[in-house]
C-alpha positions in Angstrom: -26.2 -26.4 -8.0 -22.8 -25.6 -8.3 -20.4 -24.8 -5.1 -21.8 -24.1 -1.8 -18.7 -21.9 -1.0 -19.0 -18.8 -3.0 -15.6 -17.0 -3.8 -15.3 -13.4 -2.9 -16.2 -12.1 -6.5 -19.4 -13.6 -6.0 -20.3 -12.1 -2.9 -19.2 -8.8 -4.3 -21.4 -9.2 -7.3 -24.3 -10.2 -5.2 -23.7 -7.3 -2.9 -23.9 -5.0 -5.6 -27.1 -6.3 -7.2 -28.9 -6.2 -3.9 -28.1 -2.7 -3.8 -29.9 -1.8 -7.1 -28.9 -0.9 -10.8 -26.8 2.1 -9.8 -25.0 0.8 -6.9 -21.0 0.5 -7.1 -18.6 -1.8 -5.3 -16.5 0.9 -3.4 -14.0 2.0 -0.6 -12.1 -1.2 0.7 -14.2 -3.6 -1.5 -13.7 -1.7 -4.4 -10.1 -1.2 -3.8 -9.6 -5.1 -3.4 -11.5 -5.7 -6.4 -9.0 -3.5 -8.4 -6.0 -5.1 -6.7 -4.8 -1.7 -5.1 -5.4 -3.0 -1.4 -6.2 -6.2 0.5 -9.3 -6.5 2.7 -10.3 -8.9 5.4 -13.6 -7.4 5.8 -16.4 -9.7 7.0 -18.9 -7.2 5.0 -19.0 -5.7 1.5 -18.6 -1.9 1.0 -20.9 -0.4 -1.5 -21.5 3.2 -3.0 -25.4 3.9 -3.5 -27.0 7.2 -4.8 -29.7 7.0 -2.0 -30.3 5.6 1.6 -31.1 2.0 1.4 -32.6 -0.4 4.2 -30.2 -2.4 6.3 -28.8 -5.3 4.6 -26.8 -8.2 6.5 -23.3 -8.4 5.2 -23.3 -4.9 3.4 -22.2 -1.5 4.4 -23.4 1.4 2.3 -22.1 4.7 1.6 -24.4 7.4 -0.1 -22.8 9.6 -2.9 -25.4 11.8 -4.6 -22.7 13.3 -6.9 -21.5 10.5 -8.9 -20.8 11.3 -12.6 -20.1 8.8 -15.8 -16.4 9.0 -15.3 -16.8 7.7 -11.5 -18.3 4.4 -12.6 -16.0 1.5 -13.6 -16.2 -2.3 -14.1 -13.9 -5.0 -13.4 -14.6 -8.6 -14.0 -18.2 -7.7 -14.9 -18.7 -6.1 -11.4 -19.7 -2.3 -11.3 -17.4 -0.4 -9.2 -16.0 3.1 -8.3 -13.3 4.4 -10.5 -9.7 4.1 -9.2 -9.5 7.6 -8.5 -12.8 7.8 -6.7 -11.8 4.7 -4.8 -8.7 6.4 -3.6 -10.5 9.4 -2.5 -13.0 7.0 -0.5 -10.0 5.1 1.1 -8.6 8.6 2.1 -11.8 9.3 3.9 -11.5 6.3 6.1 -7.8 5.2 6.3 -4.6 6.7 8.0 -2.4 8.7 5.3 0.2 5.9 5.2 -2.6 3.4 3.9 -3.6 5.9 1.3 0.1 6.3 0.3 0.6 2.6 -0.3 -2.6 2.4 -2.3 -1.8 4.8 -4.7 1.9 3.3 -4.7 -0.1 0.1 -5.9 -2.5 1.6 -8.1 0.9 3.3 -10.0 2.3 -0.3 -10.4 -0.9 -1.6 -11.6 -1.1 1.1 -14.0 -4.3 2.5 -12.5 -3.0 5.8 -11.0 -4.2 8.4 -13.4 -3.4 11.9 -12.1 -5.8 13.9 -14.2 -8.6 11.8 -13.1 -7.7 12.2 -9.6 -7.5 16.1 -9.9 -11.1 15.9 -11.3 -12.0 14.0 -8.4 -10.4 16.2 -6.0 -12.0 19.3 -7.8 -15.4 18.0 -7.7 -15.2 16.7 -4.3 -13.5 19.7 -2.6 -14.1 19.9 1.0 -15.3 16.5 1.1 -14.1 13.6 3.4 -10.7 12.6 2.4 -10.1 15.5 -0.3 -7.8 16.9 2.0 -5.6 13.8 2.8 -5.5 12.5 -0.9 -4.7 16.0 -1.9 -1.5 15.9 0.7 -0.5 12.6 -0.7 -0.4 13.5 -4.3 1.4 16.8 -3.5 3.9 15.5 -1.0 4.4 11.8 -1.6 6.6 10.3 -4.6 3.9 7.9 -5.9 5.2 4.2 -6.2 8.5 4.6 -4.2 7.3 3.0 -1.1 5.3 -0.3 -1.9 6.5 -2.2 0.8 5.4 -6.0 1.3 2.7 -6.5 3.8 3.9 -7.4 7.2 7.5 -6.9 8.3 8.6 -4.1 5.7 5.4 -2.2 6.2 5.7 -2.3 10.0 9.3 -1.1 9.8 8.5 1.7 7.5 5.8 2.8 9.5 7.8 2.5 12.6 10.7 4.8 11.0 8.0 7.4 9.7 6.8 7.6 13.5 10.3 8.4 14.7 11.1 10.8 12.0 13.6 8.8 10.2 14.1 10.0 6.6 12.2 8.1 4.1 14.1 5.5 2.2 13.7 4.1 -1.2 12.0 0.6 -0.9 12.7 -2.7 -2.6 15.1 -1.4 -5.1 18.0 -3.5 -7.0 21.6 -2.4 -6.7 24.3 -3.3 -9.0 27.3 -4.6 -6.8 29.4 -5.5 -9.7 28.8 -6.4 -13.5 26.3 -9.3 -13.6 25.5 -9.2 -10.2 22.6 -7.2 -8.5 20.6 -7.6 -5.3 17.2 -6.2 -4.3 17.1 -4.5 -0.9 14.4 -3.7 1.7 15.5 0.0 2.2 18.0 2.2 0.8 19.3 5.5 1.8 21.2 6.2 -1.4 23.3 9.1 -0.7 24.9 7.8 2.6 25.1 4.4 0.9 23.2 2.7 3.6 20.9 -0.3 3.4 18.4 -1.8 5.9 17.5 -5.6 5.6 14.6 -7.0 7.6 14.5 -10.3 8.3 11.5 -12.4 8.8 11.8 -15.8 10.2 9.9 -17.5 7.5 12.1 -16.4 4.7 15.8 -16.2 6.6 15.8 -19.2 8.8 16.8 -22.0 6.5 20.4 -22.6 5.9 20.4 -21.9 2.1 18.6 -18.6 3.0 21.2 -17.8 5.4 24.0 -18.5 3.0 22.1 -16.2 0.3 21.8 -13.5 2.9 25.5 -13.5 3.7 26.7 -13.5 -0.2 24.3 -10.5 -0.4 25.7 -8.8 2.3 29.2 -9.4 1.4 28.6 -8.1 -2.3 26.8 -5.1 -1.0 29.8 -4.1 1.6 32.3 -4.6 -1.4 30.3 -2.3 -3.2 30.5 0.3 -0.7 27.3 -0.2 1.0 26.9 -0.2 5.0 24.1 -3.2 5.7 22.1 -3.1 8.5 19.7 -5.8 9.8 16.7 -5.8 11.7 14.6 -9.1 12.9 10.6 -9.0 13.0 11.0 -9.1 16.9 13.2 -6.2 17.2 10.9 -4.0 14.9 7.7 -5.2 16.6 9.1 -5.0 19.9 12.2 -2.7 19.9 11.3 0.0 17.2 13.0 2.8 19.2 16.4 0.9 19.2 15.8 0.0 15.5 15.2 3.6 14.7 18.2 5.0 16.6 20.4 2.5 14.8 19.3 3.9 11.7 19.6 7.5 12.9 23.2 7.0 13.8 24.2 5.4 10.7 22.5 8.1 8.7 24.4 10.9 10.8 27.7 8.9 10.5 27.0 8.9 6.5 26.8 12.5 6.6 30.2 13.3 8.3 
């Protein structure tokens, strides 16, 4: 009966049911259910209260300190709370990935600082606590939500080379009635970096639109730099040097 191909939610629900009544969808699978991080895992990650036997397609993580506030439900699937999910992500992902998950949680109105402080206090010294604490204390939550792919790759490349963090995907008013969204903005030196992926910047109409956008930004007093996918992927050092030189020139 029904469809042979199950949707992802069905796999998540089945995995949680297979792990018992106290099990919760968690880690990357829980983050995907909450919409704060995509996942392409071939297995489902589930948080459990005790050791279980090995099950095909399921990876379990034991947590014996779960409290009622750590339990959540989305689309009828029991899962870890957004705060605990972020802590779990911090235990297994690099810092930049945790920043981005926090940014997305803020956009989805799931970022609850008081809940995160509660989780950090109860799991002090545990895996991921130090990393999540550093992100909460040092990162401006919600300011670096890049689009997956080229923008994220560019931001990571600049981070690794010590470039000052820009604002990401912000709208600039060039003149009354005319505003544009830019990929990266360093506001004080009035510097913009646009990253051009072939898929969205190769048609004639899009090229014309990009040129109008650049003209409006330049007239409004912004310096506009551009970098292609190949440049970011293969010549990140050159892109970083270009941005650094423009930033230093803007400070003169």
